C-alpha beads as a LAMMPS data file, in Angstrom:
LAMMPS data file: protein, C-alpha beads

178 atoms
177 bonds

1 atom types
1 bond types

-500.0 500.0 xlo xhi
-500.0 500.0 ylo yhi
-500.0 500.0 zlo zhi

Masses

1 110.0

Atoms # bond

1 1 1 -194.796 -176.132 426.345
2 1 1 -192.300 -174.743 428.771
3 1 1 -191.150 -171.912 426.707
4 1 1 -190.152 -169.345 428.642
5 1 1 -193.135 -168.830 430.678
6 1 1 -191.907 -167.358 433.509
7 1 1 -190.381 -164.477 431.021
8 1 1 -193.244 -163.461 429.624
9 1 1 -195.231 -162.631 433.104
10 1 1 -194.783 -158.863 431.303
11 1 1 -197.936 -157.154 431.195
12 1 1 -198.981 -155.834 427.569
13 1 1 -200.689 -153.100 427.107
14 1 1 -203.792 -152.963 428.703
15 1 1 -207.200 -152.600 426.330
16 1 1 -205.320 -154.811 424.188
17 1 1 -206.299 -158.675 425.122
18 1 1 -204.423 -158.209 429.252
19 1 1 -201.142 -159.610 429.908
20 1 1 -199.123 -161.073 427.514
21 1 1 -199.144 -164.394 429.415
22 1 1 -202.783 -164.215 428.767
23 1 1 -202.142 -164.073 425.177
24 1 1 -199.272 -166.749 425.337
25 1 1 -201.781 -169.023 426.781
26 1 1 -204.485 -167.919 423.815
27 1 1 -202.123 -168.703 421.302
28 1 1 -198.901 -171.010 422.426
29 1 1 -200.871 -173.974 420.595
30 1 1 -202.038 -173.052 417.724
31 1 1 -198.963 -170.919 416.810
32 1 1 -196.661 -174.054 417.626
33 1 1 -198.894 -176.426 415.074
34 1 1 -198.004 -173.544 412.437
35 1 1 -194.649 -173.221 413.214
36 1 1 -194.354 -177.164 413.539
37 1 1 -195.885 -177.891 409.455
38 1 1 -192.834 -175.356 408.472
39 1 1 -189.770 -176.519 410.513
40 1 1 -190.468 -180.075 410.810
41 1 1 -189.090 -180.129 414.084
42 1 1 -190.127 -179.561 417.481
43 1 1 -187.271 -177.815 418.862
44 1 1 -187.163 -175.087 415.579
45 1 1 -191.035 -174.719 416.078
46 1 1 -190.820 -173.788 419.619
47 1 1 -187.865 -171.090 418.886
48 1 1 -190.363 -169.794 416.399
49 1 1 -192.982 -169.368 418.692
50 1 1 -190.620 -167.913 421.368
51 1 1 -189.399 -165.272 418.693
52 1 1 -192.667 -163.940 417.519
53 1 1 -193.658 -163.583 420.969
54 1 1 -190.296 -161.449 421.807
55 1 1 -191.153 -159.525 418.752
56 1 1 -194.617 -158.889 419.369
57 1 1 -193.182 -157.348 422.957
58 1 1 -191.270 -155.368 421.590
59 1 1 -192.396 -153.980 418.880
60 1 1 -195.947 -154.256 421.219
61 1 1 -197.657 -153.070 417.846
62 1 1 -201.502 -151.480 418.315
63 1 1 -204.320 -154.548 417.807
64 1 1 -207.439 -153.672 418.848
65 1 1 -209.201 -157.235 418.238
66 1 1 -208.478 -160.810 419.259
67 1 1 -208.611 -161.575 415.539
68 1 1 -206.520 -158.888 414.347
69 1 1 -203.905 -159.969 417.691
70 1 1 -204.447 -163.479 416.051
71 1 1 -203.860 -162.575 412.263
72 1 1 -200.677 -160.641 413.612
73 1 1 -199.308 -163.334 415.121
74 1 1 -199.304 -165.861 412.427
75 1 1 -198.257 -163.554 409.656
76 1 1 -194.941 -162.921 412.096
77 1 1 -194.923 -166.550 412.494
78 1 1 -195.038 -167.466 408.919
79 1 1 -192.499 -164.171 407.936
80 1 1 -189.930 -165.673 410.802
81 1 1 -190.258 -169.442 409.524
82 1 1 -190.015 -167.749 405.927
83 1 1 -186.467 -166.437 407.146
84 1 1 -185.650 -168.825 408.755
85 1 1 -185.788 -171.449 405.950
86 1 1 -184.106 -169.155 403.245
87 1 1 -180.771 -168.864 406.129
88 1 1 -177.659 -170.753 404.272
89 1 1 -176.859 -173.850 407.220
90 1 1 -180.656 -174.456 406.947
91 1 1 -180.115 -174.884 403.585
92 1 1 -177.732 -178.149 404.418
93 1 1 -180.095 -180.034 406.671
94 1 1 -182.358 -183.110 404.589
95 1 1 -185.686 -182.074 404.053
96 1 1 -188.307 -184.179 405.527
97 1 1 -189.698 -185.239 401.748
98 1 1 -186.258 -187.095 401.590
99 1 1 -186.382 -188.804 404.700
100 1 1 -186.619 -192.425 404.691
101 1 1 -190.255 -193.746 405.352
102 1 1 -188.802 -196.527 407.951
103 1 1 -187.385 -193.327 409.740
104 1 1 -190.712 -191.266 409.906
105 1 1 -191.617 -193.720 412.464
106 1 1 -189.066 -191.731 415.036
107 1 1 -191.454 -188.653 414.451
108 1 1 -193.915 -187.642 416.718
109 1 1 -196.670 -184.834 414.772
110 1 1 -197.689 -182.745 418.249
111 1 1 -201.287 -182.162 418.604
112 1 1 -202.406 -184.506 415.801
113 1 1 -203.029 -188.707 416.353
114 1 1 -201.611 -191.180 413.542
115 1 1 -202.770 -189.058 410.787
116 1 1 -200.759 -190.030 407.119
117 1 1 -202.488 -187.488 405.395
118 1 1 -200.934 -185.039 407.482
119 1 1 -197.458 -186.051 406.355
120 1 1 -198.624 -185.683 402.991
121 1 1 -199.747 -181.880 402.994
122 1 1 -196.589 -180.830 405.217
123 1 1 -194.566 -181.953 401.647
124 1 1 -196.591 -180.148 400.172
125 1 1 -195.165 -176.685 398.634
126 1 1 -195.751 -173.906 401.051
127 1 1 -198.202 -171.849 398.734
128 1 1 -200.388 -175.293 398.860
129 1 1 -199.544 -176.535 402.398
130 1 1 -200.414 -173.622 404.642
131 1 1 -203.792 -173.124 403.229
132 1 1 -204.918 -176.397 403.085
133 1 1 -203.319 -176.603 406.832
134 1 1 -205.753 -174.140 408.526
135 1 1 -208.575 -174.843 406.336
136 1 1 -208.362 -177.814 407.117
137 1 1 -206.950 -178.666 410.579
138 1 1 -207.102 -175.492 412.090
139 1 1 -211.100 -175.187 410.781
140 1 1 -210.165 -171.178 409.167
141 1 1 -212.471 -169.979 406.509
142 1 1 -211.262 -168.950 403.456
143 1 1 -212.047 -165.125 404.218
144 1 1 -209.449 -165.603 407.454
145 1 1 -206.998 -167.114 405.741
146 1 1 -206.872 -164.371 402.627
147 1 1 -206.277 -162.229 405.649
148 1 1 -203.873 -164.005 407.366
149 1 1 -201.998 -164.798 404.579
150 1 1 -202.433 -161.325 402.993
151 1 1 -203.497 -162.533 399.414
152 1 1 -207.170 -162.478 397.335
153 1 1 -210.045 -164.853 398.716
154 1 1 -209.714 -166.140 395.057
155 1 1 -205.808 -167.393 395.246
156 1 1 -206.396 -168.910 398.475
157 1 1 -209.576 -171.265 396.685
158 1 1 -207.198 -171.957 393.723
159 1 1 -204.249 -172.692 396.294
160 1 1 -206.930 -174.886 398.071
161 1 1 -208.111 -176.416 394.808
162 1 1 -204.666 -177.088 393.530
163 1 1 -202.885 -178.320 396.723
164 1 1 -206.321 -180.918 396.943
165 1 1 -204.948 -181.953 393.667
166 1 1 -201.638 -182.412 394.425
167 1 1 -202.175 -184.207 397.770
168 1 1 -204.899 -186.561 395.971
169 1 1 -202.265 -187.637 393.357
170 1 1 -199.238 -187.931 395.923
171 1 1 -201.923 -189.948 397.865
172 1 1 -202.882 -192.039 395.176
173 1 1 -198.688 -192.333 393.788
174 1 1 -198.421 -194.152 397.388
175 1 1 -201.401 -196.710 396.940
176 1 1 -203.507 -194.997 399.540
177 1 1 -207.341 -194.415 399.048
178 1 1 -208.700 -190.984 398.201

Bonds

1 1 1 2
2 1 2 3
3 1 3 4
4 1 4 5
5 1 5 6
6 1 6 7
7 1 7 8
8 1 8 9
9 1 9 10
10 1 10 11
11 1 11 12
12 1 12 13
13 1 13 14
14 1 14 15
15 1 15 16
16 1 16 17
17 1 17 18
18 1 18 19
19 1 19 20
20 1 20 21
21 1 21 22
22 1 22 23
23 1 23 24
24 1 24 25
25 1 25 26
26 1 26 27
27 1 27 28
28 1 28 29
29 1 29 30
30 1 30 31
31 1 31 32
32 1 32 33
33 1 33 34
34 1 34 35
35 1 35 36
36 1 36 37
37 1 37 38
38 1 38 39
39 1 39 40
40 1 40 41
41 1 41 42
42 1 42 43
43 1 43 44
44 1 44 45
45 1 45 46
46 1 46 47
47 1 47 48
48 1 48 49
49 1 49 50
50 1 50 51
51 1 51 52
52 1 52 53
53 1 53 54
54 1 54 55
55 1 55 56
56 1 56 57
57 1 57 58
58 1 58 59
59 1 59 60
60 1 60 61
61 1 61 62
62 1 62 63
63 1 63 64
64 1 64 65
65 1 65 66
66 1 66 67
67 1 67 68
68 1 68 69
69 1 69 70
70 1 70 71
71 1 71 72
72 1 72 73
73 1 73 74
74 1 74 75
75 1 75 76
76 1 76 77
77 1 77 78
78 1 78 79
79 1 79 80
80 1 80 81
81 1 81 82
82 1 82 83
83 1 83 84
84 1 84 85
85 1 85 86
86 1 86 87
87 1 87 88
88 1 88 89
89 1 89 90
90 1 90 91
91 1 91 92
92 1 92 93
93 1 93 94
94 1 94 95
95 1 95 96
96 1 96 97
97 1 97 98
98 1 98 99
99 1 99 100
100 1 100 101
101 1 101 102
102 1 102 103
103 1 103 104
104 1 104 105
105 1 105 106
106 1 106 107
107 1 107 108
108 1 108 109
109 1 109 110
110 1 110 111
111 1 111 112
112 1 112 113
113 1 113 114
114 1 114 115
115 1 115 116
116 1 116 117
117 1 117 118
118 1 118 119
119 1 119 120
120 1 120 121
121 1 121 122
122 1 122 123
123 1 123 124
124 1 124 125
125 1 125 126
126 1 126 127
127 1 127 128
128 1 128 129
129 1 129 130
130 1 130 131
131 1 131 132
132 1 132 133
133 1 133 134
134 1 134 135
135 1 135 136
136 1 136 137
137 1 137 138
138 1 138 139
139 1 139 140
140 1 140 141
141 1 141 142
142 1 142 143
143 1 143 144
144 1 144 145
145 1 145 146
146 1 146 147
147 1 147 148
148 1 148 149
149 1 149 150
150 1 150 151
151 1 151 152
152 1 152 153
153 1 153 154
154 1 154 155
155 1 155 156
156 1 156 157
157 1 157 158
158 1 158 159
159 1 159 160
160 1 160 161
161 1 161 162
162 1 162 163
163 1 163 164
164 1 164 165
165 1 165 166
166 1 166 167
167 1 167 168
168 1 168 169
169 1 169 170
170 1 170 171
171 1 171 172
172 1 172 173
173 1 173 174
174 1 174 175
175 1 175 176
176 1 176 177
177 1 177 178
């Protein structure tokens, strides 16, 4: 990912994870994968990741631990993605669910091999997609997901359960085995 690496040599405040370049290297892949689940487009996902790091440099939040740093970046990224999806020009684009099956061959999902289930996860409503993706693809615990999404643990558990049910239904409709 050649996303503005020359620009991020800017040093972040000391005592909070080192330089901005180190923070970028530590989280760029994670943030890109999460952004891609929302944007479903490589260029848009890269733009969102770049924007979240620019906002971090601009606001310079006080983050005491690496865990808090990661949570801040993910939360900021999810908010950016939601804001992007609300824009008027974005509503005129064809959503992933409407892309014909034969056309999906031309899409490539970064960091993931051939995983047909991921296509179904990406097609889930956001309230189910985020917890399922973070739980199964990024190995986050329910507690961590709740903190990142700003929800109660029981809400995350409910969304995981309902998301799994919806995912199972969608896969069975397509004739797949669950």
